[in-house]
LOSEFI-708935 format. One record per residue: x, y, z of N, C-alpha, C in turn. Coordinates in steps of 0.1 Angstrom, whole numbers, padded with zeros to 4 digits, always signed. Example, Ala and Ser with C-alpha at 12.3 -4.5 7.8 and 13.67 -1.06 7.14 Angstrom:
<rs>
+0132-0057+0078+0123-0045+0078+0132-0033+0078 +0128-0022+0071+0137-0011+0071+0129+0000+0079 
</rs>
This chain:
<rs>
-0425+0445+0005-0413+0453+0002-0409+0460+0015 -0396+0460+0017-0391+0467+0029-0390+0482+0026 -0396+0490+0034-0396+0505+0032-0382+0510+0033 -0379+0521+0025-0366+0527+0026-0367+0540+0035 -0356+0543+0042-0356+0554+0050-0341+0559+0050 -0339+0572+0052-0326+0578+0052-0318+0573+0065 -0326+0568+0074-0320+0564+0087-0315+0549+0086 -0319+0543+0076-0316+0528+0075-0309+0525+0062 -0300+0515+0062-0293+0511+0050-0303+0504+0041 -0299+0505+0028-0308+0498+0018-0307+0483+0019 -0318+0476+0018-0318+0462+0020-0311+0455+0008 -0305+0443+0011-0300+0435+0000-0307+0422+0000 -0305+0414-0010-0312+0401-0011-0308+0392+0001 -0318+0387+0009-0315+0380+0021-0309+0366+0017 -0301+0361+0026-0296+0347+0025-0300+0340+0037 -0304+0328+0036-0309+0320+0047-0297+0314+0055 -0296+0317+0068-0286+0312+0077-0286+0297+0077 -0274+0291+0076-0273+0276+0077-0268+0272+0090 -0275+0263+0097-0271+0258+0110-0266+0244+0108 -0252+0243+0110-0246+0230+0108-0249+0221+0120 -0250+0208+0118-0252+0199+0129-0238+0194+0134 -0238+0187+0145-0226+0182+0151-0220+0172+0141 -0206+0174+0138-0200+0165+0129-0194+0153+0136 -0193+0154+0149-0188+0143+0157-0200+0136+0164 -0200+0123+0163-0212+0115+0168-0207+0106+0179 -0216+0104+0189-0213+0095+0199-0214+0080+0195 -0206+0072+0200-0207+0058+0197-0220+0053+0205 -0228+0044+0198-0240+0039+0205-0236+0031+0217 -0244+0033+0228-0241+0025+0240-0254+0024+0248 -0257+0013+0254-0269+0011+0262-0268+0019+0275 -0255+0023+0279-0254+0032+0290-0258+0046+0288 -0260+0050+0275-0264+0063+0272-0276+0063+0262 -0288+0060+0267-0299+0059+0258-0303+0072+0253 -0309+0073+0241-0313+0085+0235-0324+0092+0244 -0321+0105+0248-0331+0112+0256-0328+0127+0254 -0336+0135+0260-0335+0149+0259-0322+0153+0268 -0316+0165+0264-0304+0169+0270-0305+0170+0285 -0316+0176+0290-0318+0178+0304-0319+0165+0312 -0321+0153+0305-0323+0141+0312-0309+0133+0313 -0299+0137+0306-0287+0129+0304-0280+0127+0318 -0279+0137+0326-0272+0134+0339-0279+0124+0348 -0291+0122+0345-0299+0112+0353-0300+0098+0346 -0301+0098+0333-0303+0086+0326-0291+0080+0320 -0280+0087+0319-0267+0082+0314-0259+0077+0326 -0255+0064+0325-0249+0058+0336-0234+0053+0333 -0228+0048+0344-0215+0042+0342-0216+0027+0346 -0204+0020+0345-0204+0006+0348-0201+0003+0362 -0196+0013+0369-0192+0011+0383-0204+0014+0393 -0204+0008+0404-0215+0010+0414-0210+0021+0424 -0217+0032+0426-0213+0042+0435-0215+0037+0450 -0207+0044+0459-0209+0040+0473-0223+0045+0478 -0228+0038+0489-0241+0043+0494-0240+0056+0500 -0251+0064+0499-0251+0078+0504-0262+0079+0515 -0270+0069+0517-0281+0069+0527-0282+0055+0533 -0289+0054+0544-0292+0041+0549-0301+0033+0540 -0301+0020+0541-0308+0012+0531-0323+0011+0536 -0330+0021+0534-0344+0021+0537-0352+0027+0525 -0362+0020+0520-0369+0025+0508-0374+0039+0509 -0379+0043+0521-0385+0057+0522-0374+0067+0521 -0363+0065+0528-0352+0075+0527-0346+0075+0514 -0344+0063+0507-0339+0063+0494-0348+0070+0484 -0361+0069+0486-0371+0076+0477-0369+0091+0479 -0368+0096+0491-0367+0110+0493-0354+0115+0487 -0343+0107+0489-0330+0111+0483-0331+0112+0468 -0338+0103+0462-0340+0103+0447-0348+0116+0443 -0358+0119+0450-0366+0132+0447-0357+0144+0449 -0349+0144+0459-0340+0156+0462-0330+0157+0451 -0325+0145+0446-0315+0145+0436-0320+0151+0423 -0332+0147+0419-0338+0152+0407-0341+0167+0408 -0345+0172+0420-0349+0186+0421-0338+0196+0424 -0326+0191+0426-0315+0199+0430-0310+0208+0419 -0312+0205+0406-0307+0212+0395-0319+0218+0387 -0317+0230+0382-0328+0237+0374-0325+0236+0359 -0313+0240+0355-0310+0241+0341-0301+0229+0337 -0307+0217+0336-0299+0205+0333-0296+0204+0318 -0303+0211+0310-0301+0210+0295-0287+0214+0292 -0282+0225+0298-0268+0229+0295-0258+0219+0300 -0261+0212+0311-0252+0201+0316-0252+0190+0306 -0264+0187+0299-0264+0177+0290-0255+0179+0278 -0253+0191+0274-0244+0194+0263-0230+0191+0267 -0226+0195+0279-0212+0193+0284-0210+0178+0285 -0220+0171+0290-0218+0156+0292-0216+0149+0279 -0224+0154+0269-0222+0148+0255-0208+0150+0250 -0203+0162+0252-0189+0165+0247-0179+0157+0255 -0181+0154+0268-0172+0146+0275-0171+0131+0269 -0183+0126+0266-0183+0112+0261-0178+0112+0247 -0179+0123+0239-0173+0123+0226-0158+0122+0227 -0152+0129+0236-0138+0129+0239-0134+0115+0243 -0141+0108+0252-0138+0095+0256-0139+0085+0244 -0149+0086+0236-0150+0078+0224-0138+0079+0215 -0134+0092+0212-0123+0095+0203-0110+0089+0208 -0108+0090+0221-0095+0085+0226-0096+0071+0233 -0107+0064+0230-0109+0050+0234-0108+0049+0249 -0114+0057+0257-0114+0056+0271-0125+0046+0275 -0121+0036+0283-0131+0025+0286-0142+0031+0295 -0154+0025+0295-0165+0029+0302-0162+0029+0317 -0154+0020+0322-0151+0019+0336-0143+0031+0341 -0136+0038+0332-0128+0049+0336-0135+0063+0335 -0148+0062+0330-0155+0075+0328-0163+0080+0340 -0167+0070+0348-0175+0073+0360-0171+0063+0371 -0163+0067+0381-0158+0081+0383-0146+0084+0374 -0145+0097+0371-0134+0101+0362-0122+0106+0370 -0110+0104+0365-0098+0108+0372-0095+0122+0368 -0086+0129+0376-0081+0142+0373-0074+0141+0359 -0066+0131+0357-0059+0130+0345-0068+0130+0333 -0079+0123+0334-0089+0122+0323-0095+0136+0321 -0100+0142+0331-0107+0155+0330-0097+0166+0325 -0085+0166+0330-0075+0175+0325-0073+0174+0310 -0072+0161+0306-0070+0158+0291-0082+0163+0283 -0094+0160+0289-0106+0164+0282-0107+0179+0280 -0103+0187+0290-0103+0202+0288-0093+0206+0278 -0081+0200+0278-0071+0204+0268-0076+0202+0254 -0083+0190+0252-0088+0187+0239-0099+0197+0235 -0108+0200+0245-0120+0208+0242-0116+0222+0238 -0105+0227+0243-0102+0241+0240-0092+0243+0228 -0085+0232+0225-0075+0233+0215-0080+0236+0201 -0075+0246+0194-0078+0249+0180-0065+0246+0173 -0064+0235+0166-0052+0230+0160-0045+0241+0151 -0032+0243+0153-0024+0252+0145-0018+0244+0134 -0021+0248+0121-0015+0240+0110+0000+0241+0109 +0006+0251+0116+0021+0252+0116+0027+0243+0126 +0019+0237+0135+0025+0228+0145+0027+0215+0138 +0040+0210+0138+0042+0197+0131+0035+0185+0136 +0031+0185+0149+0023+0174+0154+0008+0176+0152 +0003+0188+0156-0011+0190+0154-0015+0190+0140 -0006+0194+0131-0010+0195+0117-0012+0181+0111 -0007+0171+0117-0009+0157+0112-0022+0151+0117 -0029+0158+0126-0042+0153+0132-0053+0158+0124 -0063+0150+0121-0075+0154+0114-0082+0165+0122 -0084+0177+0116-0090+0188+0123-0104+0185+0127 -0110+0175+0120-0124+0172+0124-0125+0165+0137 -0113+0161+0143-0113+0155+0156-0116+0165+0167 -0115+0178+0163-0116+0188+0173-0129+0196+0171 -0135+0201+0182-0146+0210+0181-0143+0221+0192 -0133+0230+0189-0128+0239+0199-0139+0248+0205 -0138+0250+0218-0147+0260+0225-0138+0269+0233 -0144+0279+0239-0136+0289+0247-0133+0282+0261 -0123+0288+0268-0120+0283+0282-0132+0284+0291 -0140+0294+0289-0152+0296+0297-0162+0284+0295 -0164+0281+0283-0173+0270+0280-0167+0256+0285 -0154+0255+0284-0148+0243+0289-0150+0241+0304 -0150+0252+0311-0152+0252+0325-0167+0247+0328 -0176+0252+0320-0190+0247+0321-0191+0232+0318 -0183+0227+0309-0183+0213+0306-0178+0205+0319 -0168+0211+0326-0164+0204+0338-0175+0204+0349 -0182+0215+0349-0194+0216+0358-0204+0206+0355 -0206+0203+0342-0215+0193+0338-0211+0179+0342 -0198+0176+0341-0193+0163+0345-0194+0161+0360 -0191+0172+0367-0192+0172+0382-0207+0169+0386 -0216+0176+0380-0230+0174+0383-0234+0159+0380 -0229+0154+0369-0232+0140+0365-0227+0131+0376 -0215+0133+0381-0210+0125+0392-0219+0125+0404 -0222+0137+0408-0231+0138+0420-0244+0132+0418 -0250+0134+0407-0264+0129+0404-0263+0114+0403 -0252+0108+0400-0251+0093+0399-0246+0087+0412 -0244+0095+0422-0240+0090+0435-0225+0090+0438 -0217+0097+0430-0203+0097+0432-0199+0111+0438 -0188+0112+0445-0183+0125+0450-0177+0133+0438 -0177+0146+0440-0171+0155+0429-0157+0150+0426 -0154+0149+0413-0141+0143+0408-0129+0151+0410 -0130+0165+0412-0118+0173+0412-0118+0181+0426 -0105+0182+0431-0104+0190+0443-0098+0204+0439 -0095+0212+0449-0091+0226+0446-0077+0226+0438 -0068+0218+0442-0055+0217+0435-0057+0212+0421 -0066+0203+0418-0069+0199+0405-0074+0210+0396 -0083+0218+0402-0088+0230+0395-0078+0240+0392 -0069+0242+0401-0058+0252+0399-0049+0247+0387 -0046+0234+0386-0038+0229+0375-0045+0231+0362 -0058+0228+0362-0066+0229+0350-0067+0243+0345 -0069+0253+0355-0070+0267+0352-0056+0272+0346 -0046+0266+0351-0032+0270+0346-0031+0266+0331 -0036+0254+0328-0036+0250+0314-0045+0259+0305 -0057+0262+0310-0066+0270+0303-0061+0284+0300 -0054+0290+0310-0048+0303+0307-0038+0302+0296 -0030+0291+0296-0020+0290+0286-0026+0288+0272 -0037+0280+0271-0043+0278+0258-0050+0291+0254 -0055+0298+0264-0062+0311+0260-0052+0321+0255 -0040+0321+0260-0029+0329+0255-0025+0325+0241 -0024+0312+0238-0020+0307+0225-0031+0310+0214 -0044+0309+0218-0054+0310+0208-0061+0323+0209 -0056+0332+0217-0063+0345+0219-0064+0353+0205 -0054+0352+0197-0054+0359+0184-0064+0354+0175 -0069+0341+0177-0079+0335+0169-0093+0338+0174 -0094+0345+0185-0107+0347+0191-0117+0353+0181 -0129+0348+0181-0140+0353+0172-0144+0367+0177 -0148+0376+0167-0152+0389+0171-0164+0388+0181 -0165+0398+0190-0176+0398+0199-0189+0401+0192 -0200+0396+0198-0213+0398+0192-0217+0413+0192 -0221+0418+0181-0225+0432+0181-0238+0434+0188 -0240+0446+0194-0253+0448+0201-0263+0452+0190 -0276+0449+0193-0287+0454+0185-0288+0469+0187 -0290+0477+0177-0291+0491+0178-0305+0496+0176 -0308+0508+0179-0321+0514+0177-0324+0514+0162 -0314+0516+0154-0317+0516+0139-0321+0502+0135 -0314+0491+0140-0318+0478+0137-0332+0474+0141 -0335+0479+0153-0348+0476+0159-0359+0483+0150 -0356+0495+0145-0365+0502+0136-0367+0494+0123 -0356+0489+0117-0357+0481+0105-0365+0468+0107 -0363+0462+0119-0370+0450+0122-0385+0452+0122 -0389+0463+0129-0404+0466+0130-0409+0469+0116 -0401+0477+0108-0406+0481+0094-0408+0469+0085 -0401+0458+0088-0401+0446+0079-0412+0436+0083 -0414+0435+0096-0424+0425+0101-0438+0430+0098 -0447+0420+0096-0461+0423+0094-0468+0421+0108 -0471+0432+0114-0476+0432+0128-0490+0426+0129 -0497+0424+0118-0510+0418+0119-0509+0403+0117 -0497+0398+0115-0495+0383+0113-0491+0378+0127 -0497+0367+0132-0495+0362+0145-0480+0359+0148 -0473+0353+0138-0459+0349+0141-0451+0362+0142 -0453+0371+0133-0445+0384+0133-0448+0393+0145 -0461+0393+0148-0465+0401+0160-0458+0396+0173 -0456+0383+0174-0449+0377+0185-0434+0380+0184 -0428+0380+0172-0414+0383+0171-0412+0397+0175 -0420+0407+0171-0418+0421+0174-0420+0423+0189 -0429+0417+0195-0431+0419+0210-0419+0413+0217 -0413+0402+0213-0401+0396+0219-0390+0406+0217 -0388+0411+0205-0376+0419+0202-0377+0432+0210 -0388+0439+0210-0390+0451+0217-0388+0450+0232 -0394+0439+0238-0393+0437+0252-0378+0433+0256 -0372+0425+0248-0358+0420+0251-0349+0432+0251 -0351+0441+0241-0342+0453+0240-0344+0463+0251 -0356+0468+0253-0359+0478+0263-0359+0473+0277 -0362+0460+0278-0362+0454+0292-0348+0447+0295 -0339+0448+0285-0325+0442+0287-0327+0428+0292 -0335+0420+0285-0338+0406+0288-0329+0397+0281 -0326+0385+0287-0320+0374+0280-0330+0369+0270 -0325+0365+0258-0335+0360+0248-0342+0347+0253 -0335+0339+0261-0341+0327+0266-0353+0330+0276 -0354+0343+0280-0365+0347+0289-0377+0350+0281 -0376+0353+0268-0388+0356+0260-0391+0345+0250 -0384+0333+0251-0386+0322+0242-0384+0309+0249 -0387+0298+0242-0385+0285+0247-0376+0277+0238 -0369+0267+0244-0360+0259+0236-0368+0250+0226 -0380+0246+0230-0389+0238+0221-0403+0240+0225 -0412+0235+0217-0426+0236+0220-0429+0228+0233 -0424+0216+0234-0426+0207+0245-0420+0212+0258 -0410+0221+0257-0403+0226+0268-0410+0237+0276 -0421+0242+0271-0428+0253+0278-0433+0248+0291 -0431+0256+0301-0435+0252+0315-0439+0265+0322 -0451+0265+0327-0456+0278+0333-0448+0281+0346 -0441+0272+0352-0433+0275+0363-0419+0281+0359 -0416+0280+0346-0403+0285+0342-0404+0296+0332 -0415+0297+0324-0416+0306+0313-0427+0316+0315 -0426+0328+0309-0436+0338+0310-0450+0334+0304 -0460+0336+0311-0474+0334+0306-0481+0348+0305 -0493+0348+0299-0500+0360+0297-0503+0366+0311 -0505+0357+0321-0508+0362+0335-0496+0369+0341 -0484+0367+0336-0472+0373+0342-0470+0387+0337 -0478+0392+0327-0477+0405+0322-0488+0414+0328 -0483+0425+0335-0492+0434+0342-0490+0448+0337 -0501+0456+0335-0500+0470+0330-0504+0479+0342 -0498+0491+0343-0502+0500+0353-0497+0514+0351 -0499+0523+0361-0495+0537+0360-0485+0539+0372 -0474+0546+0369-0465+0548+0380-0468+0562+0387 -0459+0566+0396-0462+0578+0404-0461+0591+0395 -0455+0590+0383-0455+0601+0374-0466+0601+0364 -0476+0592+0367-0488+0590+0358-0483+0586+0344 -0473+0578+0343-0468+0572+0331-0472+0557+0330 -0475+0553+0318-0478+0539+0317-0466+0530+0317 -0467+0518+0323-0456+0509+0323-0462+0494+0323 -0453+0485+0320-0457+0471+0320-0447+0464+0329 -0451+0454+0336-0443+0446+0345-0444+0431+0341 -0432+0425+0338-0432+0411+0334-0426+0404+0346 -0433+0396+0353-0428+0388+0365-0423+0375+0360 -0410+0374+0360-0403+0361+0355-0405+0351+0366 -0411+0339+0363-0412+0329+0373-0399+0322+0376 -0389+0323+0367-0376+0318+0369-0366+0326+0361 -0354+0327+0366-0344+0335+0359-0330+0330+0363 -0320+0333+0354-0307+0327+0355-0301+0331+0369 -0303+0343+0373-0297+0348+0385-0306+0348+0397 -0318+0342+0396-0327+0341+0407-0326+0328+0415 -0329+0329+0428-0329+0317+0436-0342+0309+0433 -0342+0296+0436-0354+0288+0433-0366+0294+0440 -0377+0296+0433-0389+0302+0438-0389+0317+0438 -0378+0323+0435-0377+0338+0435-0382+0344+0422 -0390+0354+0422-0395+0361+0410-0387+0373+0408 -0383+0375+0395-0377+0387+0391-0386+0395+0382 -0386+0408+0383-0395+0416+0375-0388+0425+0365 -0393+0425+0353-0388+0434+0342-0398+0445+0341 -0393+0458+0341-0402+0469+0340-0400+0475+0326 -0411+0477+0319-0410+0483+0305-0418+0496+0305 -0412+0506+0299-0418+0519+0298-0421+0523+0283 -0429+0533+0281-0433+0538+0268-0420+0543+0261 -0419+0539+0248-0407+0542+0240-0410+0547+0226 -0420+0555+0225-0423+0561+0212-0427+0550+0202 -0422+0551+0189-0427+0542+0178-0423+0528+0181 -0413+0525+0189-0408+0512+0192-0412+0506+0205 -0423+0512+0210-0427+0509+0224-0431+0495+0227 -0424+0489+0237-0427+0475+0240-0442+0473+0246 -0447+0484+0252-0461+0483+0257-0470+0481+0245 -0468+0489+0235-0477+0488+0223-0475+0475+0216 -0462+0469+0216-0460+0456+0210-0467+0445+0218 -0468+0446+0231-0475+0436+0239-0490+0437+0237 -0495+0449+0236-0509+0451+0233-0513+0446+0220 -0505+0449+0210-0507+0444+0196-0507+0428+0196 -0498+0422+0203-0497+0408+0204-0510+0402+0210 -0515+0409+0221-0527+0404+0227-0539+0405+0218 -0539+0415+0209-0551+0416+0200-0549+0406+0188 -0537+0404+0183-0535+0395+0171-0536+0381+0176 -0531+0378+0188-0530+0364+0193-0537+0364+0206 -0550+0364+0207-0557+0363+0220-0554+0349+0226 -0552+0349+0239-0549+0336+0246-0553+0337+0260 -0553+0326+0267-0557+0325+0281-0546+0329+0290 -0549+0330+0303-0539+0335+0312-0527+0325+0313 -0529+0312+0312-0518+0302+0313-0511+0299+0300 -0515+0306+0289-0508+0304+0277-0495+0312+0277 -0485+0308+0269-0473+0316+0268-0475+0330+0265 -0468+0339+0272-0469+0353+0269-0465+0356+0254 -0453+0351+0250-0448+0352+0237-0452+0340+0228 -0464+0341+0223-0470+0329+0216-0476+0334+0203 -0479+0324+0194-0486+0327+0181-0495+0316+0178 -0504+0318+0168-0513+0307+0164-0509+0302+0151 -0509+0288+0150-0506+0282+0137-0519+0282+0128 -0518+0276+0117-0529+0276+0107-0541+0269+0112 -0539+0260+0122-0550+0252+0128-0556+0260+0139 -0551+0271+0143-0556+0279+0154-0550+0276+0167 -0540+0267+0168-0534+0263+0180-0524+0273+0185 -0525+0276+0198-0515+0285+0205-0502+0277+0206 -0491+0284+0202-0478+0278+0202-0468+0288+0208 -0460+0283+0218-0449+0292+0223-0439+0294+0213 -0433+0306+0213-0422+0309+0203-0409+0302+0207 -0404+0294+0197-0392+0287+0199-0380+0296+0196 -0370+0296+0204-0358+0305+0203-0352+0304+0189 -0350+0291+0184-0343+0290+0171-0351+0296+0160 -0364+0294+0160-0372+0299+0149-0373+0315+0150 -0373+0320+0162-0374+0335+0164-0361+0341+0158 -0349+0335+0162-0337+0341+0158-0335+0339+0143 -0340+0328+0137-0339+0327+0122-0346+0338+0115 -0358+0341+0120-0366+0352+0114-0359+0366+0116 -0354+0368+0128-0348+0381+0131-0335+0382+0123 -0327+0372+0123-0314+0372+0116-0316+0374+0101 -0326+0367+0095-0328+0368+0081-0332+0383+0077 -0339+0390+0086-0343+0404+0083-0330+0412+0084 -0322+0410+0095-0310+0418+0097-0300+0416+0085 -0299+0404+0080-0291+0401+0069-0296+0408+0056 -0309+0408+0055-0315+0415+0043-0312+0430+0043 -0311+0436+0055-0308+0450+0056-0293+0453+0055 -0285+0442+0055-0271+0444+0053-0263+0444+0066 -0268+0439+0077-0261+0439+0090-0254+0426+0093 -0257+0415+0086-0252+0402+0089-0260+0396+0100 -0255+0385+0105-0262+0377+0115-0259+0382+0129 -0269+0384+0137-0268+0388+0151-0271+0376+0160 -0272+0378+0173-0275+0368+0182-0285+0373+0193 -0292+0363+0200-0302+0367+0209-0297+0376+0220 -0285+0373+0226-0280+0381+0237-0277+0396+0232 -0277+0398+0219-0274+0412+0214-0285+0421+0218 -0297+0417+0221-0307+0426+0225-0305+0431+0239 -0300+0422+0248-0297+0426+0262-0285+0436+0262 -0275+0433+0254-0263+0442+0253-0268+0455+0246 -0276+0454+0236-0280+0466+0228-0289+0475+0237 -0297+0469+0246-0305+0478+0255-0296+0485+0265 -0287+0478+0270-0277+0484+0280-0270+0496+0273 -0265+0494+0261-0257+0504+0254-0266+0516+0251 -0279+0513+0247-0288+0524+0244-0290+0533+0256 -0293+0527+0268-0296+0535+0280-0283+0542+0284 -0271+0536+0283-0259+0543+0287-0256+0555+0277 -0260+0553+0264-0258+0564+0255-0267+0576+0258 -0278+0573+0265-0287+0583+0269-0283+0589+0283 -0272+0585+0288-0266+0589+0300-0274+0585+0312 -0281+0574+0311-0288+0568+0323-0277+0563+0333 -0279+0565+0345-0270+0561+0356-0267+0546+0354 -0254+0542+0354-0251+0528+0353-0257+0520+0364 -0259+0525+0375-0265+0518+0386-0280+0515+0383 -0287+0524+0376-0301+0522+0372-0301+0511+0361 -0291+0511+0352-0290+0501+0342-0288+0488+0348 -0279+0487+0358-0277+0474+0365-0289+0469+0371 -0297+0477+0378-0309+0473+0385-0319+0469+0375 -0321+0477+0365-0332+0473+0355-0328+0461+0347 -0315+0459+0345-0311+0447+0337-0308+0435+0346 -0310+0436+0359-0309+0425+0369-0296+0419+0369 -0285+0428+0367-0272+0423+0369-0268+0423+0384 -0260+0413+0388-0256+0413+0402-0245+0423+0405 -0237+0426+0394-0227+0436+0396-0228+0447+0385 -0219+0456+0384-0220+0466+0373-0217+0460+0359 -0213+0447+0359-0211+0440+0346-0203+0448+0337 -0191+0452+0341-0183+0461+0333-0180+0455+0319 -0178+0442+0319-0175+0436+0306-0186+0438+0296 -0198+0437+0300-0209+0439+0291-0209+0454+0286 -0207+0463+0295-0207+0477+0291-0195+0480+0281 -0183+0475+0284-0172+0477+0275-0174+0471+0261 -0181+0460+0260-0184+0454+0247-0192+0463+0239 -0201+0471+0245-0210+0479+0238-0205+0494+0238 -0193+0496+0244-0189+0510+0245-0186+0517+0232 -0182+0509+0222-0179+0515+0209-0191+0522+0203 -0203+0517+0207-0215+0523+0202-0219+0536+0209 -0213+0539+0220-0217+0551+0228-0205+0560+0231 -0193+0557+0227-0181+0564+0231-0181+0579+0227 -0187+0582+0215-0187+0596+0211-0196+0605+0220 -0206+0599+0225-0215+0606+0234-0208+0611+0246 -0198+0604+0251-0191+0607+0263-0177+0614+0261 -0171+0610+0250-0157+0614+0248-0154+0624+0237 -0163+0625+0227-0160+0633+0215-0159+0647+0218 -0149+0654+0211-0147+0669+0211-0144+0674+0225 -0138+0665+0233-0134+0669+0247-0124+0680+0246 -0114+0680+0236-0104+0690+0235-0109+0704+0232 -0120+0704+0225-0126+0717+0221-0132+0725+0233 -0134+0718+0244-0140+0724+0256-0130+0732+0265 -0117+0731+0261-0107+0738+0269-0108+0753+0267 
</rs>
């Protein structure tokens, strides 16, 4: 039973979130064999032969192949964009020979389709089956173009778009953004301290799975971490050179004789290859991430090379926490308490808004959150949560 508190809303019956699968399917092709998303830019091919990029010597060609494979770090996101590009080509019957290399006209058309959310009042668009569209934001569409660009380079072709092509595409994207702006989905709400309290009250901290969930949530919030930094996309995706292990978590005392924990990220979104970024965690009362990590170490003992955020299954096997499963558990709890469904990035936003509400210097928040800039957009998105701390009753001070 979920405990009641005056600080928390009363729970309601939880509903299980439903994750719909893609309703558009690729046409089968020997050029695009089934493989993991991160392998698509290397294993999906075209019918045309690219021009040579090195001399015809086996040693040099082998080195070029190694460099080609090692040049990209997060190829899974490129795989998603490449899949969407071929969906578009299948729908509009684009021949294989025109897909690689792709022309400006084709990629411009692809972006127009990717962003368009059909208006039922448009006499032409209303006649088109809405299932033909899977609209995304202009920002995501630009990432799709980056995926197609990476695919071209990985397959030996030059980048398909020049600066003037990009200017024309950005012109169209701005127009579509203006047209569809009123349909924009509400921004993700930040996780709040009250939500974090409810999450801890609901989880069974002596259970391996829940102990891991709580450690992830507390560290992601107070460390302003991306949820992908505390989880894996799949069990097989865990890699000690990319993901946190038990050896990456260090405890110590600072110059103020206060306890802290340091999580050394072996890889991060804003880090250069081989660069380590550190997340510093401090004591935080009942919701303390240090205590959450220590509890996890007791409930789920593991070796130094095992995942930091891991749990033991019924057979006693150590398993890294998969992002989808973690968010399902967290979202189910938040829904049961009446908050609806949240998202992983909400912990990072929530942590930033919490520290800003406590009047922590924004520059300190930037450094602790590892933002390259002040990230004003992030702060503004969370500002509704803290505006009263800074702006309320200003008139009464005169």
